[in-house]
Every structure is written in structure tokens, then in C-alpha cells.
C-alpha positions in Angstrom: 51.1 59.8 108.1 47.4 58.7 107.6 44.9 57.3 110.4 42.2 54.8 109.4 39.5 54.4 111.7 37.6 51.0 111.2 34.5 50.3 113.2 31.6 48.0 113.4 29.0 49.5 115.7 25.6 47.9 116.7 22.5 49.5 115.0 19.7 47.3 115.9 17.8 49.8 118.3 17.1 53.8 118.1 19.6 54.2 120.8 22.5 52.3 119.0 21.8 53.9 115.6 22.1 57.5 117.4 25.8 56.4 119.2 26.9 55.3 115.7 25.8 58.4 114.1 27.3 60.5 117.0 30.7 58.8 116.9 30.8 59.1 112.8 29.9 62.9 113.4 32.7 63.1 115.7 35.1 61.6 113.2 33.9 64.1 110.6 34.2 67.2 113.2 37.9 65.8 113.6 38.6 66.1 110.1 38.2 62.5 109.1 36.6 61.6 105.7 34.8 58.6 104.6 36.9 56.1 102.6 34.3 53.2 102.8 31.1 53.2 104.8 32.8 52.0 108.1 36.1 53.4 107.2 37.4 56.6 108.0 40.5 58.4 107.1 42.4 61.6 108.2 45.9 62.9 107.1 48.1 64.0 110.0 51.4 66.0 109.5 53.4 64.5 112.2 53.5 61.6 114.9 52.3 64.3 117.4 49.0 65.0 115.2 48.5 61.4 115.0 48.6 60.8 118.7 46.0 63.7 119.5 43.6 62.3 116.8 44.0 58.9 118.3 43.2 60.1 121.8 40.2 62.1 120.4 38.6 58.9 118.9 39.7 57.0 122.7 37.7 59.7 124.1 34.6 59.2 121.9 34.6 55.6 121.9 30.9 54.1 122.6 30.5 51.4 125.4 29.8 48.7 122.3 31.1 47.8 119.2 34.6 47.0 117.8 36.8 50.2 116.5 40.6 50.0 115.3 42.7 52.8 114.3 45.8 52.2 112.1 48.3 54.7 110.8 50.0 53.7 107.7 52.9 56.4 105.7 51.9 58.4 103.1 54.0 56.5 100.6 51.9 53.1 102.0 48.8 55.2 101.4 49.6 55.9 97.6 50.3 52.3 96.7 46.4 51.3 97.7 44.8 49.7 94.7 40.8 50.1 94.6 39.1 47.9 92.6 35.1 48.2 91.8 34.2 45.1 90.4 37.0 43.8 88.3 37.5 47.5 86.8 40.5 49.6 88.8 39.6 53.0 90.3 41.4 55.8 90.5 42.3 57.0 94.3 39.6 59.7 95.9 40.9 63.1 95.7 41.5 63.5 99.6 42.5 67.2 100.4 46.2 67.5 101.1 47.6 70.2 103.8 50.4 72.5 103.2 53.3 72.1 105.5 55.3 75.3 105.7 58.7 75.2 107.6 
């Protein structure tokens, strides 16, 4: 399962920029990778792990701005088509985690 975090945070003042930077750093510390400027993604091995990550994001929410968390399956993620201008690009190389049974 993949978690997407979409956010739009105010950055007009120095304090707001610091809050936005701290939120991005929190995402990176929790294993997220930047997909686009305000979109971060993370692979989760299970629904429980996704729930835990969602809870961590909720704890780090700034007072202002808009944040959304979306979950998609690995199969759905594999069907993403990325374009740069009119050229199709390959999916970014995202580190996969090994599952042991």
C-alpha cells in the first residue's frame, strides 16, 4: 500500500516557512520521499503500518494550510503514467522494502 501526502501550506512569513519546512522534514524522517514539490509518498507493508503513519501525520499537522492523505494499492501505483511536457517519463525508482514471511 502507498500513502500519498498532499499539502499546501502558507509560506508568506518567516514563521510560516519554518512551519512548512518542519512539516516536510517530519515527512522525510518518517520515511516519505518527495514525489512532487508538495506531494510525498511512502510504501507501507500493511494497513496497520499505513494507519500508524497516518496517525504520525495527524500529530504533525500545522495549524494553517491544507493537507490530505490518500492510500492506494501497489497495483494502482504501478499504473501511474508520468509526463513531462508531452514526453512520457519512467516511474521514479522508489526503494522497495523486503517482506519476510
